[in-house]
C-alpha positions in Angstrom: -14.0 14.0 12.3 -12.8 16.2 9.5 -14.0 16.5 5.9 -14.2 13.6 3.4 -11.3 13.5 1.1 -10.0 11.8 -2.1 -9.7 8.4 -0.5 -13.2 7.8 -2.0 -12.0 7.8 -5.6 -12.9 4.8 -7.8 -10.7 1.8 -7.0 -9.1 1.9 -10.5 -7.9 5.4 -9.7 -6.6 4.5 -6.3 -4.7 1.5 -7.8 -3.1 3.9 -10.4 -2.2 6.4 -7.7 -0.6 3.9 -5.5 1.4 2.4 -8.4 2.4 6.0 -9.4 4.2 6.6 -6.0 5.9 3.2 -6.5 7.2 4.6 -9.9 5.0 2.2 -11.9 2.2 2.8 -14.4 -0.3 0.5 -16.1 -0.6 0.8 -19.9 -3.7 0.3 -21.9 -2.4 -3.3 -22.6 -2.4 -4.1 -18.8 1.4 -3.9 -18.8 3.4 -2.6 -15.8 6.0 0.0 -16.9 8.6 2.0 -15.0 8.1 5.7 -14.4 11.0 8.1 -13.9 12.1 8.6 -10.3 14.3 7.5 -7.5 14.2 4.2 -5.6 11.8 2.4 -7.9 9.9 -0.6 -6.6 10.5 -4.0 -8.3 8.0 -4.7 -11.1 6.4 -8.1 -10.5 5.8 -10.6 -13.3 2.1 -10.6 -12.3 0.0 -8.5 -9.9 -3.6 -9.4 -9.1 -5.7 -6.7 -7.5 -8.9 -7.7 -5.7 -11.6 -5.3 -4.4 -15.3 -5.4 -3.6 -16.2 -5.2 -7.2 -13.8 -7.6 -8.9 -10.3 -8.4 -9.9 -7.7 -7.1 -12.3 -4.5 -8.8 -13.6 -1.6 -6.8 -14.8 1.8 -8.0 -16.1 5.4 -7.1 -16.5 6.1 -6.2 -20.1 8.3 -9.2 -20.6 5.5 -11.7 -19.8 4.7 -13.3 -23.2 1.2 -13.1 -24.8 0.9 -16.9 -24.4 1.6 -16.7 -20.7 -0.8 -13.8 -20.3 -3.5 -15.8 -22.0 -2.9 -18.8 -19.8 -3.0 -16.6 -16.7 -6.2 -14.9 -17.8 -7.8 -18.3 -18.5 -7.4 -19.2 -14.8 -10.2 -18.8 -12.4 -9.5 -15.4 -10.8 -9.4 -16.9 -7.3 -6.7 -19.3 -8.5 -4.7 -16.4 -10.0 -5.0 -14.6 -6.7 -4.3 -17.6 -4.3 -2.7 -20.5 -6.0 1.0 -20.0 -6.2 1.6 -23.5 -7.5 -0.7 -23.0 -10.5 0.7 -19.6 -11.3 4.3 -20.9 -11.0 3.4 -23.7 -13.5 3.0 -20.9 -16.0 5.6 -18.3 -15.0 8.2 -20.6 -13.5 9.7 -20.2 -10.0 8.1 -17.2 -8.3 7.6 -15.5 -4.9 4.1 -14.6 -3.8 3.4 -11.6 -1.6 0.0 -10.3 -0.5 -0.9 -6.9 0.8 -4.0 -5.0 2.0 -4.3 -1.3 1.1 -6.6 1.2 2.8 -7.2 4.9 2.4 -8.0 7.7 4.9 -11.4 9.0 4.0 -12.1 11.2 6.9 -9.4 13.6 7.9 -8.4 13.0 11.5 -9.5 15.7 13.9 -6.9 17.6 16.0 -7.7 15.8 19.3 -6.7 12.5 17.6 -3.1 13.5 17.4 -2.6 15.5 20.5 1.0 15.7 21.7 2.4 14.8 18.3 5.4 16.9 17.2 6.0 17.8 13.6 9.5 17.0 12.4 11.3 17.5 9.0 10.7 13.9 8.0 7.3 13.3 9.6 5.6 13.3 13.0 6.7 11.9 16.3 5.6 11.4 19.9 8.0 11.7 22.8 7.6 10.0 26.1 10.0 10.9 28.9 12.3 12.5 26.4 12.4 9.4 24.2 11.1 9.4 20.7 8.5 6.7 21.2 6.7 6.5 17.9 6.9 8.3 14.5 5.0 8.3 11.3 6.4 9.3 7.8 5.9 8.7 4.1 7.4 5.5 2.8 6.6 6.9 -0.7 5.1 10.1 -1.8 4.2 11.9 -5.0 2.3 15.0 -6.1 -1.1 13.3 -5.6 -0.6 10.6 -3.0 1.5 9.4 -0.1 1.8 6.1 1.8 2.1 5.8 5.5 5.0 4.1 7.4 5.0 3.9 11.2 7.6 2.9 13.7 7.2 2.4 17.5 9.9 1.4 20.0 9.1 -2.0 21.5 8.6 -0.7 25.0 6.0 1.8 23.9 3.8 -0.4 21.8 0.1 -1.0 22.4 -0.3 2.4 24.0 -1.9 4.3 21.1 1.3 6.2 20.1 1.4 4.8 16.6 -2.2 5.7 16.0 -1.7 9.3 17.1 1.5 9.8 15.0 -0.2 8.3 12.0 -3.3 10.5 12.4 -1.1 13.6 12.4 0.6 12.4 9.2 -2.7 11.7 7.5 -4.2 15.1 8.4 -1.1 16.8 7.0 -1.2 14.9 3.7 -4.9 15.3 3.3 -4.6 19.0 3.9 -2.4 19.0 0.9 -5.2 17.4 -1.1 -3.3 14.0 -1.4 -4.7 10.5 -1.1 -3.3 9.1 2.1 -2.7 5.3 1.8 -1.9 2.7 4.4 -0.6 -0.7 3.2 0.5 -3.7 5.1 1.4 -7.3 4.5 -1.7 -9.4 4.7 -0.4 -11.5 7.7 0.9 -8.5 9.7 -1.4 -8.6 12.7 -0.1 -5.5 14.5 -0.6 -3.5 11.3 -4.2 -4.9 11.0 -4.8 -3.6 14.5 -3.4 -0.2 13.6 -5.7 0.0 10.6 -8.7 -0.8 12.7 -7.8 1.8 15.3 -7.3 4.5 12.6 -10.7 3.8 11.0 -9.2 3.7 7.5 -11.3 2.3 4.7 -10.2 -0.9 2.9 -9.7 -0.2 -0.8 -8.2 -3.4 -2.3 -5.9 -6.3 -1.8 -3.0 -7.1 -4.1 -1.0 -10.2 -4.7 2.4 -9.9 -6.5 4.3 -12.7 -8.1 7.9 -11.9 -8.6 10.2 -14.3 -10.6 12.9 -15.8 -8.4 16.4 -14.9 -9.4 19.3 -17.4 -9.3 20.1 -18.0 -5.7 17.0 -16.4 -4.3 
């Protein structure tokens, strides 16, 4: 395996870097604010991060002080898990949960043999067909986040892992934190994370207010 990289930063730094590539920052008042940039992610009313050492609640700026106090007064497990309780404070909401990992060891060259570098990422071809490819779903000066696609007929053959390893090595060579994030209930992505040997950093639950008709 290659050298250890910045994926070992403190969790608070990793959370900040991931939000940064989503064009979001956390203020000293635990508010989520928009950063300049293209294709910004939606800012949730509430985000709850959970890691080995604890939890952190952060809020959209428009969440009132009274609602913040009520959310902070909850047991943190309730704030993380209980959509009914949170919606009693925030109103109708949508709950989404994600797991985030970092590449700590840079993948060695034999882990991505046969991978082809392309303008937008890295791909594996099988019989002339672009079987799997890895690219950055988001990227900034200090971090990037992995996205992987595999054609159905080529799944479960290790192609996604090899393409992802090439992507991670390239980003880590640039000194960036290489993130991998997936929905908590996405079993294929869980398998990919295990095969890549990435290190779990934190889970996050987001509560977004439902819009009319949503």
